[in-house]
N, C-alpha and C positions, 0 to 999 in steps of 0.2 A: 701809109695811113689810109689811102683810098680802099685798099683791100679790107681793112678793119671796118670801115664804114659800110661796105657792101654787105658784110655778114650780118650787120645789125638790122638792115632794112629788109625784113622778111614778111611784113604784113601789107597786103594790098588795100589801099583806101581810095575812096572817091570823094573829091571835093565838088560840091554842088553850089550853084548860085540860083537865087530866086529870080524868076523873070515874070513879066506881066504880058499877057497876050489878049488880044480882042478877037472874039468870034464874029461870025457874019451878022449877028444880031446887035452888035455893038457892046456886048457885055464883056468885061475884062475878067480874066482868071489868072491866078498866080500859080506858077508851077516851078518845080526845082529841076534844073538841067545840069547834067554832068559837065564839069569844066576841066578837071584834071584827074587822071588816074595815077597815083603815086605809090611807091614802096615806102614804108615807114617803119621806124622802131617805135614801139609803144612802151611808155614808161609810166608806171603808177606813181602816185604821189607818196612821199615818205616824210617822216619826221615833221618838221615845222610846216612844210607845204600841206601835208595831210591835215594837220591840226587847223590851219587857217581855212582850208576848204571846208572842213567839217563845221566850223563855227558859222559859216555862211550857208550851211546846208547844201553844199555841192559835193556830197559824198562820192558821186560818180564822175569826178573830174580826172582827166587823163591828159598826159603830154604825148603828142605825136611828134617825132623828130623825122624830118624829111629833107631831101636835097633841096637847096634853095630854088624856089619857083616864084617868079614875080607875079603879082596880081592877086595873091590870096589875101582876103580881108576878113574881119570879124563878122561881116554880114553874110558870109557863106556858111555852109555846114559840111560835116563829114559823114559819110556812110561807110560802115565797117561791119561786115558779117551780119547784115540785117539790122544793125543798131544805128541810131542817128545821134550825132554829137553836134551841139551848138558851139561854134567857135567863140571863145572868150578873148583870146589874144594871139597875135602872130609876132614872133620874135626872130629877127635875123641874128643868128648866133654869132657873137663877137663882131658883128657888122662886117663879116668877111664874104658874104654871098656864097657860102659853101653849103651850110645846113641851116635849117630854121626849125624852131620849136613852136608848135601850135598847141595851145592849152584849150581844151574843150570839155564841155559838160554834157553828159549823156541826157538825152531827152527821154523822159519816162512817160 
């Protein structure tokens, strides 16, 4: 099974987290910093999932399947090939801590 999973994870993604930093003048600025670099399988929505996403105008919704990585939350984002995705949900597949599905919407 491990070999089968390895063949699916062929897309390199970066998980970023927003941080707030203060400069020397006391002004704060928000920046996105890289937290995780992961290999992912990218799955487009089909059937009922696609229809539900389209009704909420989330046409660019994608599922990223990655190896289980603790600490990924919906307040983070994904960078993939120059595109940015807002994380909508993070699901620990079958609660087994083996893989997780990240549902994300492309920021246009």
